[in-house]
Each structure stands twice: as C-alpha cells, then as structure tokens.
PDB file with one MODEL, atoms N, CA, C and O in Angstrom:
MODEL        1
ATOM      1  N   MET A   1      20.866  -2.474   3.899  1.00  0.00           N
ATOM      2  CA  MET A   1      19.983  -3.603   3.666  1.00  0.00           C
ATOM      3  C   MET A   1      19.451  -3.564   2.244  1.00  0.00           C
ATOM      4  O   MET A   1      19.156  -2.498   1.704  1.00  0.00           O
ATOM      5  N   ILE A   2      19.335  -4.730   1.653  1.00  0.00           N
ATOM      6  CA  ILE A   2      18.778  -4.840   0.307  1.00  0.00           C
ATOM      7  C   ILE A   2      17.259  -4.730   0.415  1.00  0.00           C
ATOM      8  O   ILE A   2      16.645  -5.435   1.214  1.00  0.00           O
ATOM      9  N   PRO A   3      16.650  -3.854  -0.381  1.00  0.00           N
ATOM     10  CA  PRO A   3      15.191  -3.717  -0.313  1.00  0.00           C
ATOM     11  C   PRO A   3      14.480  -4.997  -0.759  1.00  0.00           C
ATOM     12  O   PRO A   3      14.980  -5.749  -1.596  1.00  0.00           O
ATOM     13  N   ILE A   4      13.320  -5.217  -0.187  1.00  0.00           N
ATOM     14  CA  ILE A   4      12.426  -6.294  -0.608  1.00  0.00           C
ATOM     15  C   ILE A   4      11.362  -5.656  -1.484  1.00  0.00           C
ATOM     16  O   ILE A   4      10.890  -4.557  -1.196  1.00  0.00           O
ATOM     17  N   ILE A   5      10.986  -6.341  -2.545  1.00  0.00           N
ATOM     18  CA  ILE A   5       9.982  -5.799  -3.457  1.00  0.00           C
ATOM     19  C   ILE A   5       8.603  -6.301  -3.037  1.00  0.00           C
ATOM     20  O   ILE A   5       8.385  -7.504  -2.898  1.00  0.00           O
ATOM     21  N   VAL A   6       7.671  -5.361  -2.836  1.00  0.00           N
ATOM     22  CA  VAL A   6       6.275  -5.723  -2.595  1.00  0.00           C
ATOM     23  C   VAL A   6       5.453  -5.245  -3.788  1.00  0.00           C
ATOM     24  O   VAL A   6       5.776  -4.247  -4.433  1.00  0.00           O
ATOM     25  N   ARG A   7       4.395  -5.980  -4.056  1.00  0.00           N
ATOM     26  CA  ARG A   7       3.504  -5.619  -5.153  1.00  0.00           C
ATOM     27  C   ARG A   7       2.337  -4.842  -4.570  1.00  0.00           C
ATOM     28  O   ARG A   7       1.688  -5.278  -3.619  1.00  0.00           O
ATOM     29  N   VAL A   8       2.083  -3.682  -5.160  1.00  0.00           N
ATOM     30  CA  VAL A   8       0.944  -2.853  -4.753  1.00  0.00           C
ATOM     31  C   VAL A   8      -0.019  -2.789  -5.930  1.00  0.00           C
ATOM     32  O   VAL A   8       0.360  -2.385  -7.030  1.00  0.00           O
ATOM     33  N   TRP A   9      -1.256  -3.186  -5.699  1.00  0.00           N
ATOM     34  CA  TRP A   9      -2.269  -3.138  -6.746  1.00  0.00           C
ATOM     35  C   TRP A   9      -2.857  -1.735  -6.785  1.00  0.00           C
ATOM     36  O   TRP A   9      -3.366  -1.232  -5.783  1.00  0.00           O
ATOM     37  N   CYS A  10      -2.778  -1.111  -7.955  1.00  0.00           N
ATOM     38  CA  CYS A  10      -3.222   0.271  -8.126  1.00  0.00           C
ATOM     39  C   CYS A  10      -4.357   0.325  -9.141  1.00  0.00           C
ATOM     40  O   CYS A  10      -4.311  -0.328 -10.183  1.00  0.00           O
ATOM     41  N   GLU A  11      -5.367   1.110  -8.820  1.00  0.00           N
ATOM     42  CA  GLU A  11      -6.493   1.276  -9.721  1.00  0.00           C
ATOM     43  C   GLU A  11      -6.140   2.302 -10.787  1.00  0.00           C
ATOM     44  O   GLU A  11      -5.605   3.369 -10.484  1.00  0.00           O
ATOM     45  N   SER A  12      -6.443   1.973 -12.035  1.00  0.00           N
ATOM     46  CA  SER A  12      -6.230   2.921 -13.128  1.00  0.00           C
ATOM     47  C   SER A  12      -7.468   2.905 -14.010  1.00  0.00           C
ATOM     48  O   SER A  12      -8.412   2.158 -13.749  1.00  0.00           O
ATOM     49  N   GLY A  13      -7.466   3.714 -15.038  1.00  0.00           N
ATOM     50  CA  GLY A  13      -8.611   3.770 -15.942  1.00  0.00           C
ATOM     51  C   GLY A  13      -8.887   2.443 -16.626  1.00  0.00           C
ATOM     52  O   GLY A  13     -10.020   2.176 -17.025  1.00  0.00           O
ATOM     53  N   ALA A  14      -7.869   1.613 -16.764  1.00  0.00           N
ATOM     54  CA  ALA A  14      -8.021   0.318 -17.449  1.00  0.00           C
ATOM     55  C   ALA A  14      -8.230  -0.833 -16.472  1.00  0.00           C
ATOM     56  O   ALA A  14      -8.176  -1.992 -16.883  1.00  0.00           O
ATOM     57  N   GLY A  15      -8.463  -0.554 -15.207  1.00  0.00           N
ATOM     58  CA  GLY A  15      -8.635  -1.611 -14.210  1.00  0.00           C
ATOM     59  C   GLY A  15      -7.530  -1.569 -13.174  1.00  0.00           C
ATOM     60  O   GLY A  15      -7.041  -0.498 -12.815  1.00  0.00           O
ATOM     61  N   TRP A  16      -7.138  -2.742 -12.695  1.00  0.00           N
ATOM     62  CA  TRP A  16      -6.122  -2.839 -11.650  1.00  0.00           C
ATOM     63  C   TRP A  16      -4.812  -3.297 -12.254  1.00  0.00           C
ATOM     64  O   TRP A  16      -4.787  -4.196 -13.095  1.00  0.00           O
ATOM     65  N   SER A  17      -3.715  -2.676 -11.823  1.00  0.00           N
ATOM     66  CA  SER A  17      -2.401  -3.100 -12.309  1.00  0.00           C
ATOM     67  C   SER A  17      -1.420  -3.127 -11.135  1.00  0.00           C
ATOM     68  O   SER A  17      -1.517  -2.302 -10.227  1.00  0.00           O
ATOM     69  N   PRO A  18      -0.481  -4.067 -11.152  1.00  0.00           N
ATOM     70  CA  PRO A  18       0.492  -4.155 -10.059  1.00  0.00           C
ATOM     71  C   PRO A  18       1.657  -3.190 -10.278  1.00  0.00           C
ATOM     72  O   PRO A  18       2.091  -2.960 -11.407  1.00  0.00           O
ATOM     73  N   THR A  19       2.145  -2.642  -9.187  1.00  0.00           N
ATOM     74  CA  THR A  19       3.341  -1.807  -9.193  1.00  0.00           C
ATOM     75  C   THR A  19       4.327  -2.419  -8.210  1.00  0.00           C
ATOM     76  O   THR A  19       3.981  -2.663  -7.054  1.00  0.00           O
ATOM     77  N   ALA A  20       5.554  -2.668  -8.662  1.00  0.00           N
ATOM     78  CA  ALA A  20       6.592  -3.219  -7.788  1.00  0.00           C
ATOM     79  C   ALA A  20       7.246  -2.076  -7.027  1.00  0.00           C
ATOM     80  O   ALA A  20       7.738  -1.124  -7.631  1.00  0.00           O
ATOM     81  N   VAL A  21       7.252  -2.170  -5.701  1.00  0.00           N
ATOM     82  CA  VAL A  21       7.791  -1.104  -4.857  1.00  0.00           C
ATOM     83  C   VAL A  21       8.860  -1.693  -3.931  1.00  0.00           C
ATOM     84  O   VAL A  21       8.578  -2.629  -3.184  1.00  0.00           O
ATOM     85  N   PRO A  22      10.085  -1.152  -3.973  1.00  0.00           N
ATOM     86  CA  PRO A  22      11.113  -1.624  -3.037  1.00  0.00           C
ATOM     87  C   PRO A  22      10.866  -1.054  -1.640  1.00  0.00           C
ATOM     88  O   PRO A  22      10.639   0.146  -1.488  1.00  0.00           O
ATOM     89  N   VAL A  23      10.912  -1.912  -0.623  1.00  0.00           N
ATOM     90  CA  VAL A  23      10.714  -1.452   0.752  1.00  0.00           C
ATOM     91  C   VAL A  23      11.841  -1.967   1.645  1.00  0.00           C
ATOM     92  O   VAL A  23      12.391  -3.045   1.423  1.00  0.00           O
ATOM     93  N   THR A  24      12.166  -1.173   2.650  1.00  0.00           N
ATOM     94  CA  THR A  24      13.149  -1.516   3.676  1.00  0.00           C
ATOM     95  C   THR A  24      12.451  -1.353   5.021  1.00  0.00           C
ATOM     96  O   THR A  24      11.304  -0.906   5.055  1.00  0.00           O
ATOM     97  N   PRO A  25      13.095  -1.695   6.120  1.00  0.00           N
ATOM     98  CA  PRO A  25      12.462  -1.481   7.430  1.00  0.00           C
ATOM     99  C   PRO A  25      12.101  -0.013   7.700  1.00  0.00           C
ATOM    100  O   PRO A  25      11.215   0.261   8.510  1.00  0.00           O
ATOM    101  N   GLN A  26      12.766   0.916   7.042  1.00  0.00           N
ATOM    102  CA  GLN A  26      12.492   2.342   7.265  1.00  0.00           C
ATOM    103  C   GLN A  26      11.368   2.872   6.375  1.00  0.00           C
ATOM    104  O   GLN A  26      10.889   3.985   6.591  1.00  0.00           O
ATOM    105  N   THR A  27      10.946   2.103   5.389  1.00  0.00           N
ATOM    106  CA  THR A  27       9.907   2.549   4.466  1.00  0.00           C
ATOM    107  C   THR A  27       8.554   2.597   5.169  1.00  0.00           C
ATOM    108  O   THR A  27       8.161   1.648   5.846  1.00  0.00           O
ATOM    109  N   THR A  28       7.851   3.707   5.001  1.00  0.00           N
ATOM    110  CA  THR A  28       6.533   3.865   5.611  1.00  0.00           C
ATOM    111  C   THR A  28       5.439   3.694   4.560  1.00  0.00           C
ATOM    112  O   THR A  28       5.698   3.677   3.356  1.00  0.00           O
ATOM    113  N   SER A  29       4.230   3.569   5.047  1.00  0.00           N
ATOM    114  CA  SER A  29       3.075   3.499   4.164  1.00  0.00           C
ATOM    115  C   SER A  29       3.007   4.744   3.280  1.00  0.00           C
ATOM    116  O   SER A  29       2.709   4.645   2.089  1.00  0.00           O
ATOM    117  N   ARG A  30       3.277   5.894   3.849  1.00  0.00           N
ATOM    118  CA  ARG A  30       3.258   7.155   3.090  1.00  0.00           C
ATOM    119  C   ARG A  30       4.287   7.106   1.962  1.00  0.00           C
ATOM    120  O   ARG A  30       4.009   7.581   0.861  1.00  0.00           O
ATOM    121  N   ASP A  31       5.472   6.539   2.212  1.00  0.00           N
ATOM    122  CA  ASP A  31       6.495   6.409   1.171  1.00  0.00           C
ATOM    123  C   ASP A  31       5.981   5.567   0.006  1.00  0.00           C
ATOM    124  O   ASP A  31       6.189   5.912  -1.157  1.00  0.00           O
ATOM    125  N   VAL A  32       5.311   4.465   0.323  1.00  0.00           N
ATOM    126  CA  VAL A  32       4.784   3.574  -0.716  1.00  0.00           C
ATOM    127  C   VAL A  32       3.714   4.296  -1.528  1.00  0.00           C
ATOM    128  O   VAL A  32       3.695   4.198  -2.754  1.00  0.00           O
ATOM    129  N   LEU A  33       2.832   5.014  -0.858  1.00  0.00           N
ATOM    130  CA  LEU A  33       1.795   5.762  -1.568  1.00  0.00           C
ATOM    131  C   LEU A  33       2.410   6.789  -2.514  1.00  0.00           C
ATOM    132  O   LEU A  33       1.968   6.924  -3.655  1.00  0.00           O
ATOM    133  N   GLU A  34       3.413   7.501  -2.055  1.00  0.00           N
ATOM    134  CA  GLU A  34       4.059   8.517  -2.891  1.00  0.00           C
ATOM    135  C   GLU A  34       4.761   7.890  -4.087  1.00  0.00           C
ATOM    136  O   GLU A  34       4.881   8.520  -5.138  1.00  0.00           O
ATOM    137  N   CYS A  35       5.221   6.664  -3.935  1.00  0.00           N
ATOM    138  CA  CYS A  35       5.876   5.950  -5.026  1.00  0.00           C
ATOM    139  C   CYS A  35       4.865   5.502  -6.087  1.00  0.00           C
ATOM    140  O   CYS A  35       5.192   5.445  -7.272  1.00  0.00           O
ATOM    141  N   CYS A  36       3.651   5.189  -5.664  1.00  0.00           N
ATOM    142  CA  CYS A  36       2.655   4.599  -6.568  1.00  0.00           C
ATOM    143  C   CYS A  36       1.745   5.616  -7.246  1.00  0.00           C
ATOM    144  O   CYS A  36       1.317   5.395  -8.379  1.00  0.00           O
ATOM    145  N   ARG A  37       1.450   6.699  -6.592  1.00  0.00           N
ATOM    146  CA  ARG A  37       0.465   7.625  -7.149  1.00  0.00           C
ATOM    147  C   ARG A  37       1.128   8.790  -7.872  1.00  0.00           C
ATOM    148  O   ARG A  37       2.280   9.133  -7.610  1.00  0.00           O
ATOM    149  N   GLU A  38       0.391   9.374  -8.763  1.00  0.00           N
ATOM    150  CA  GLU A  38       0.870  10.533  -9.507  1.00  0.00           C
ATOM    151  C   GLU A  38       0.654  11.801  -8.668  1.00  0.00           C
ATOM    152  O   GLU A  38      -0.329  11.896  -7.932  1.00  0.00           O
ATOM    153  N   PRO A  39       1.570  12.774  -8.776  1.00  0.00           N
ATOM    154  CA  PRO A  39       1.354  14.038  -8.056  1.00  0.00           C
ATOM    155  C   PRO A  39       0.019  14.656  -8.476  1.00  0.00           C
ATOM    156  O   PRO A  39      -0.321  14.686  -9.658  1.00  0.00           O
ATOM    157  N   GLY A  40      -0.711  15.136  -7.510  1.00  0.00           N
ATOM    158  CA  GLY A  40      -1.998  15.755  -7.786  1.00  0.00           C
ATOM    159  C   GLY A  40      -3.159  14.785  -7.812  1.00  0.00           C
ATOM    160  O   GLY A  40      -4.308  15.211  -7.937  1.00  0.00           O
ATOM    161  N   ASP A  41      -2.893  13.480  -7.695  1.00  0.00           N
ATOM    162  CA  ASP A  41      -3.975  12.499  -7.638  1.00  0.00           C
ATOM    163  C   ASP A  41      -4.817  12.715  -6.392  1.00  0.00           C
ATOM    164  O   ASP A  41      -4.418  13.413  -5.460  1.00  0.00           O
ATOM    165  N   GLU A  42      -5.985  12.103  -6.398  1.00  0.00           N
ATOM    166  CA  GLU A  42      -6.888  12.160  -5.256  1.00  0.00           C
ATOM    167  C   GLU A  42      -6.221  11.569  -4.022  1.00  0.00           C
ATOM    168  O   GLU A  42      -5.235  10.841  -4.146  1.00  0.00           O
ATOM    169  N   PRO A  43      -6.745  11.872  -2.823  1.00  0.00           N
ATOM    170  CA  PRO A  43      -6.228  11.238  -1.608  1.00  0.00           C
ATOM    171  C   PRO A  43      -6.421   9.717  -1.694  1.00  0.00           C
ATOM    172  O   PRO A  43      -7.373   9.230  -2.303  1.00  0.00           O
ATOM    173  N   CYS A  44      -5.511   8.996  -1.079  1.00  0.00           N
ATOM    174  CA  CYS A  44      -5.607   7.545  -1.128  1.00  0.00           C
ATOM    175  C   CYS A  44      -5.066   6.927   0.157  1.00  0.00           C
ATOM    176  O   CYS A  44      -4.422   7.588   0.972  1.00  0.00           O
ATOM    177  N   LEU A  45      -5.353   5.636   0.309  1.00  0.00           N
ATOM    178  CA  LEU A  45      -4.908   4.859   1.459  1.00  0.00           C
ATOM    179  C   LEU A  45      -4.167   3.636   0.960  1.00  0.00           C
ATOM    180  O   LEU A  45      -4.390   3.181  -0.162  1.00  0.00           O
ATOM    181  N   LEU A  46      -3.285   3.103   1.792  1.00  0.00           N
ATOM    182  CA  LEU A  46      -2.656   1.823   1.510  1.00  0.00           C
ATOM    183  C   LEU A  46      -3.341   0.798   2.403  1.00  0.00           C
ATOM    184  O   LEU A  46      -3.396   0.951   3.623  1.00  0.00           O
ATOM    185  N   ILE A  47      -3.858  -0.241   1.774  1.00  0.00           N
ATOM    186  CA  ILE A  47      -4.608  -1.267   2.480  1.00  0.00           C
ATOM    187  C   ILE A  47      -3.901  -2.601   2.303  1.00  0.00           C
ATOM    188  O   ILE A  47      -3.463  -2.934   1.202  1.00  0.00           O
ATOM    189  N   SER A  48      -3.790  -3.367   3.386  1.00  0.00           N
ATOM    190  CA  SER A  48      -3.271  -4.726   3.277  1.00  0.00           C
ATOM    191  C   SER A  48      -4.463  -5.681   3.357  1.00  0.00           C
ATOM    192  O   SER A  48      -5.391  -5.489   4.142  1.00  0.00           O
ATOM    193  N   VAL A  49      -4.402  -6.722   2.512  1.00  0.00           N
ATOM    194  CA  VAL A  49      -5.488  -7.696   2.435  1.00  0.00           C
ATOM    195  C   VAL A  49      -4.885  -9.087   2.570  1.00  0.00           C
ATOM    196  O   VAL A  49      -3.899  -9.416   1.910  1.00  0.00           O
ATOM    197  N   HIS A  50      -5.488  -9.901   3.433  1.00  0.00           N
ATOM    198  CA  HIS A  50      -5.015 -11.268   3.646  1.00  0.00           C
ATOM    199  C   HIS A  50      -6.236 -12.171   3.803  1.00  0.00           C
ATOM    200  O   HIS A  50      -7.196 -11.786   4.470  1.00  0.00           O
ATOM    201  N   PRO A  51      -6.222 -13.379   3.194  1.00  0.00           N
ATOM    202  CA  PRO A  51      -7.406 -14.238   3.260  1.00  0.00           C
ATOM    203  C   PRO A  51      -7.812 -14.651   4.678  1.00  0.00           C
ATOM    204  O   PRO A  51      -8.988 -14.922   4.918  1.00  0.00           O
ATOM    205  N   HIS A  52      -6.866 -14.704   5.621  1.00  0.00           N
ATOM    206  CA  HIS A  52      -7.196 -15.122   6.982  1.00  0.00           C
ATOM    207  C   HIS A  52      -7.224 -13.965   7.982  1.00  0.00           C
ATOM    208  O   HIS A  52      -7.936 -14.032   8.984  1.00  0.00           O
ATOM    209  N   HIS A  53      -6.461 -12.913   7.719  1.00  0.00           N
ATOM    210  CA  HIS A  53      -6.378 -11.777   8.645  1.00  0.00           C
ATOM    211  C   HIS A  53      -7.312 -10.633   8.270  1.00  0.00           C
ATOM    212  O   HIS A  53      -7.495  -9.705   9.058  1.00  0.00           O
ATOM    213  N   GLY A  54      -7.903 -10.685   7.083  1.00  0.00           N
ATOM    214  CA  GLY A  54      -8.840  -9.649   6.662  1.00  0.00           C
ATOM    215  C   GLY A  54      -8.153  -8.445   6.039  1.00  0.00           C
ATOM    216  O   GLY A  54      -7.121  -8.559   5.376  1.00  0.00           O
ATOM    217  N   VAL A  55      -8.761  -7.288   6.274  1.00  0.00           N
ATOM    218  CA  VAL A  55      -8.321  -6.032   5.666  1.00  0.00           C
ATOM    219  C   VAL A  55      -7.819  -5.101   6.758  1.00  0.00           C
ATOM    220  O   VAL A  55      -8.404  -5.013   7.838  1.00  0.00           O
ATOM    221  N   HIS A  56      -6.720  -4.406   6.458  1.00  0.00           N
ATOM    222  CA  HIS A  56      -6.128  -3.479   7.425  1.00  0.00           C
ATOM    223  C   HIS A  56      -5.692  -2.220   6.682  1.00  0.00           C
ATOM    224  O   HIS A  56      -4.946  -2.301   5.706  1.00  0.00           O
ATOM    225  N   VAL A  57      -6.153  -1.059   7.139  1.00  0.00           N
ATOM    226  CA  VAL A  57      -5.713   0.212   6.573  1.00  0.00           C
ATOM    227  C   VAL A  57      -4.445   0.628   7.302  1.00  0.00           C
ATOM    228  O   VAL A  57      -4.446   0.795   8.522  1.00  0.00           O
ATOM    229  N   LEU A  58      -3.358   0.795   6.543  1.00  0.00           N
ATOM    230  CA  LEU A  58      -2.083   1.173   7.157  1.00  0.00           C
ATOM    231  C   LEU A  58      -2.065   2.665   7.453  1.00  0.00           C
ATOM    232  O   LEU A  58      -2.474   3.481   6.628  1.00  0.00           O
ATOM    233  N   ARG A  59      -1.587   3.006   8.637  1.00  0.00           N
ATOM    234  CA  ARG A  59      -1.389   4.417   8.994  1.00  0.00           C
ATOM    235  C   ARG A  59      -0.175   4.954   8.242  1.00  0.00           C
ATOM    236  O   ARG A  59       0.659   4.176   7.779  1.00  0.00           O
ATOM    237  N   ASP A  60      -0.069   6.268   8.118  1.00  0.00           N
ATOM    238  CA  ASP A  60       1.019   6.888   7.344  1.00  0.00           C
ATOM    239  C   ASP A  60       2.408   6.424   7.774  1.00  0.00           C
ATOM    240  O   ASP A  60       3.273   6.205   6.926  1.00  0.00           O
ATOM    241  N   ALA A  61       2.633   6.273   9.072  1.00  0.00           N
ATOM    242  CA  ALA A  61       3.966   5.926   9.578  1.00  0.00           C
ATOM    243  C   ALA A  61       4.173   4.420   9.730  1.00  0.00           C
ATOM    244  O   ALA A  61       5.253   3.985  10.131  1.00  0.00           O
ATOM    245  N   GLU A  62       3.163   3.629   9.419  1.00  0.00           N
ATOM    246  CA  GLU A  62       3.258   2.182   9.590  1.00  0.00           C
ATOM    247  C   GLU A  62       4.161   1.565   8.511  1.00  0.00           C
ATOM    248  O   GLU A  62       4.229   2.056   7.384  1.00  0.00           O
ATOM    249  N   SER A  63       4.841   0.494   8.878  1.00  0.00           N
ATOM    250  CA  SER A  63       5.788  -0.164   7.981  1.00  0.00           C
ATOM    251  C   SER A  63       5.130  -1.305   7.202  1.00  0.00           C
ATOM    252  O   SER A  63       4.711  -2.293   7.805  1.00  0.00           O
ATOM    253  N   PRO A  64       5.032  -1.188   5.873  1.00  0.00           N
ATOM    254  CA  PRO A  64       4.491  -2.289   5.075  1.00  0.00           C
ATOM    255  C   PRO A  64       5.319  -3.570   5.220  1.00  0.00           C
ATOM    256  O   PRO A  64       4.777  -4.673   5.150  1.00  0.00           O
ATOM    257  N   LEU A  65       6.623  -3.424   5.419  1.00  0.00           N
ATOM    258  CA  LEU A  65       7.482  -4.595   5.572  1.00  0.00           C
ATOM    259  C   LEU A  65       7.126  -5.366   6.847  1.00  0.00           C
ATOM    260  O   LEU A  65       7.125  -6.597   6.842  1.00  0.00           O
ATOM    261  N   GLU A  66       6.825  -4.662   7.930  1.00  0.00           N
ATOM    262  CA  GLU A  66       6.420  -5.319   9.171  1.00  0.00           C
ATOM    263  C   GLU A  66       5.095  -6.059   8.996  1.00  0.00           C
ATOM    264  O   GLU A  66       4.929  -7.168   9.505  1.00  0.00           O
ATOM    265  N   VAL A  67       4.152  -5.447   8.277  1.00  0.00           N
ATOM    266  CA  VAL A  67       2.871  -6.099   8.017  1.00  0.00           C
ATOM    267  C   VAL A  67       3.091  -7.347   7.174  1.00  0.00           C
ATOM    268  O   VAL A  67       2.531  -8.402   7.472  1.00  0.00           O
ATOM    269  N   ALA A  68       3.900  -7.238   6.124  1.00  0.00           N
ATOM    270  CA  ALA A  68       4.173  -8.383   5.256  1.00  0.00           C
ATOM    271  C   ALA A  68       4.876  -9.498   6.026  1.00  0.00           C
ATOM    272  O   ALA A  68       4.582 -10.675   5.819  1.00  0.00           O
ATOM    273  N   SER A  69       5.794  -9.139   6.905  1.00  0.00           N
ATOM    274  CA  SER A  69       6.504 -10.146   7.701  1.00  0.00           C
ATOM    275  C   SER A  69       5.564 -10.847   8.680  1.00  0.00           C
ATOM    276  O   SER A  69       5.659 -12.058   8.879  1.00  0.00           O
ATOM    277  N   ALA A  70       4.659 -10.086   9.289  1.00  0.00           N
ATOM    278  CA  ALA A  70       3.741 -10.658  10.269  1.00  0.00           C
ATOM    279  C   ALA A  70       2.648 -11.509   9.619  1.00  0.00           C
ATOM    280  O   ALA A  70       2.250 -12.532  10.177  1.00  0.00           O
ATOM    281  N   TRP A  71       2.168 -11.103   8.462  1.00  0.00           N
ATOM    282  CA  TRP A  71       1.039 -11.781   7.826  1.00  0.00           C
ATOM    283  C   TRP A  71       1.464 -12.864   6.842  1.00  0.00           C
ATOM    284  O   TRP A  71       0.652 -13.715   6.480  1.00  0.00           O
ATOM    285  N   GLY A  72       2.708 -12.849   6.406  1.00  0.00           N
ATOM    286  CA  GLY A  72       3.190 -13.903   5.521  1.00  0.00           C
ATOM    287  C   GLY A  72       2.999 -13.607   4.042  1.00  0.00           C
ATOM    288  O   GLY A  72       2.577 -12.513   3.667  1.00  0.00           O
ATOM    289  N   PRO A  73       3.313 -14.593   3.204  1.00  0.00           N
ATOM    290  CA  PRO A  73       3.381 -14.366   1.762  1.00  0.00           C
ATOM    291  C   PRO A  73       2.032 -14.136   1.072  1.00  0.00           C
ATOM    292  O   PRO A  73       2.004 -13.700  -0.079  1.00  0.00           O
ATOM    293  N   ASP A  74       0.923 -14.418   1.747  1.00  0.00           N
ATOM    294  CA  ASP A  74      -0.382 -14.230   1.112  1.00  0.00           C
ATOM    295  C   ASP A  74      -0.909 -12.799   1.211  1.00  0.00           C
ATOM    296  O   ASP A  74      -1.960 -12.486   0.651  1.00  0.00           O
ATOM    297  N   VAL A  75      -0.189 -11.934   1.916  1.00  0.00           N
ATOM    298  CA  VAL A  75      -0.655 -10.549   2.053  1.00  0.00           C
ATOM    299  C   VAL A  75      -0.506  -9.819   0.719  1.00  0.00           C
ATOM    300  O   VAL A  75       0.470 -10.006  -0.009  1.00  0.00           O
ATOM    301  N   GLN A  76      -1.495  -8.988   0.423  1.00  0.00           N
ATOM    302  CA  GLN A  76      -1.440  -8.140  -0.764  1.00  0.00           C
ATOM    303  C   GLN A  76      -1.701  -6.710  -0.331  1.00  0.00           C
ATOM    304  O   GLN A  76      -2.441  -6.457   0.620  1.00  0.00           O
ATOM    305  N   PHE A  77      -1.080  -5.780  -1.044  1.00  0.00           N
ATOM    306  CA  PHE A  77      -1.264  -4.361  -0.749  1.00  0.00           C
ATOM    307  C   PHE A  77      -2.045  -3.722  -1.887  1.00  0.00           C
ATOM    308  O   PHE A  77      -1.829  -4.026  -3.060  1.00  0.00           O
ATOM    309  N   VAL A  78      -2.961  -2.825  -1.514  1.00  0.00           N
ATOM    310  CA  VAL A  78      -3.834  -2.175  -2.487  1.00  0.00           C
ATOM    311  C   VAL A  78      -3.827  -0.676  -2.216  1.00  0.00           C
ATOM    312  O   VAL A  78      -3.986  -0.244  -1.074  1.00  0.00           O
ATOM    313  N   LEU A  79      -3.643   0.112  -3.269  1.00  0.00           N
ATOM    314  CA  LEU A  79      -3.776   1.558  -3.172  1.00  0.00           C
ATOM    315  C   LEU A  79      -5.229   1.880  -3.486  1.00  0.00           C
ATOM    316  O   LEU A  79      -5.710   1.591  -4.582  1.00  0.00           O
ATOM    317  N   LYS A  80      -5.920   2.470  -2.538  1.00  0.00           N
ATOM    318  CA  LYS A  80      -7.350   2.757  -2.699  1.00  0.00           C
ATOM    319  C   LYS A  80      -7.571   4.260  -2.641  1.00  0.00           C
ATOM    320  O   LYS A  80      -7.244   4.912  -1.650  1.00  0.00           O
ATOM    321  N   TYR A  81      -8.140   4.808  -3.733  1.00  0.00           N
ATOM    322  CA  TYR A  81      -8.478   6.225  -3.750  1.00  0.00           C
ATOM    323  C   TYR A  81      -9.737   6.437  -2.943  1.00  0.00           C
ATOM    324  O   TYR A  81     -10.646   5.608  -2.961  1.00  0.00           O
ATOM    325  N   ILE A  82      -9.788   7.561  -2.227  1.00  0.00           N
ATOM    326  CA  ILE A  82     -10.931   7.851  -1.350  1.00  0.00           C
ATOM    327  C   ILE A  82     -11.481   9.233  -1.642  1.00  0.00           C
ATOM    328  O   ILE A  82     -10.805  10.079  -2.228  1.00  0.00           O
ATOM    329  N   ASP A  83     -12.710   9.445  -1.227  1.00  0.00           N
ATOM    330  CA  ASP A  83     -13.352  10.742  -1.331  1.00  0.00           C
ATOM    331  C   ASP A  83     -12.822  11.605  -0.204  1.00  0.00           C
ATOM    332  O   ASP A  83     -12.972  11.253   0.966  1.00  0.00           O
ATOM    333  N   GLU A  84     -12.206  12.727  -0.533  1.00  0.00           N
ATOM    334  CA  GLU A  84     -11.589  13.583   0.471  1.00  0.00           C
ATOM    335  C   GLU A  84     -12.590  14.043   1.526  1.00  0.00           C
ATOM    336  O   GLU A  84     -12.193  14.336   2.654  1.00  0.00           O
ATOM    337  N   GLY A  85     -13.868  14.114   1.191  1.00  0.00           N
ATOM    338  CA  GLY A  85     -14.881  14.562   2.127  1.00  0.00           C
ATOM    339  C   GLY A  85     -15.058  13.638   3.328  1.00  0.00           C
ATOM    340  O   GLY A  85     -15.495  14.085   4.389  1.00  0.00           O
ATOM    341  N   ILE A  86     -14.725  12.358   3.177  1.00  0.00           N
ATOM    342  CA  ILE A  86     -14.924  11.440   4.298  1.00  0.00           C
ATOM    343  C   ILE A  86     -13.781  11.492   5.299  1.00  0.00           C
ATOM    344  O   ILE A  86     -13.858  10.866   6.356  1.00  0.00           O
ATOM    345  N   LEU A  87     -12.716  12.233   4.981  1.00  0.00           N
ATOM    346  CA  LEU A  87     -11.594  12.344   5.910  1.00  0.00           C
ATOM    347  C   LEU A  87     -11.888  13.311   7.048  1.00  0.00           C
ATOM    348  O   LEU A  87     -11.202  13.284   8.069  1.00  0.00           O
ATOM    349  N   TYR A  88     -12.890  14.158   6.891  1.00  0.00           N
ATOM    350  CA  TYR A  88     -13.126  15.192   7.891  1.00  0.00           C
ATOM    351  C   TYR A  88     -14.405  14.963   8.617  1.00  0.00           C
ATOM    352  O   TYR A  88     -14.763  15.743   9.500  1.00  0.00           O
TER     353      TYR A  88
ENDMDL
END
C-alpha cells in the first residue's frame, strides 16, 4: 500500500512547525512519535484535534490512519510534550 502523508504539528524552540509523516494501516501512534521526536527528548503524546469531535489522546498502539479516516480531512495531529511526573 502507498503511504498517506499526515501532518503532525510539533513544538520547537521557534514555535510550532509541521512535520510530514507517511502512515499506512500498520502505522501506530508510537511509530509517528518516534518519527517526529529527537532521541532523548522528553516524553510526549500524539493528540488528534478536530473542530467537531474535540481532542483525543492516541494510545501507543492506536492507528492515526484510522482516526484520520473516521474524523475526516479536518483532523489535525499534534505532538505534545508532557511532564514525566504526571505519568505515574
């Protein structure tokens, strides 16, 4: 299958910038995060945002392609860095 490109908005020192990430039905949220972040970066989450469906935090094994297909073309993905202390 030919990958579909999704845009992931990533926070950097200069603000927010888009990263184009190829995804297939087998691509997981964890795969997208590993593609977007630098090794050694803080823990982060992949979040989907849609004007009508709201905000959804994707689980590690969840498929971004399935979310994009279900929510339609207005969905956006955001890489959000988190404080590791709140995970425990």
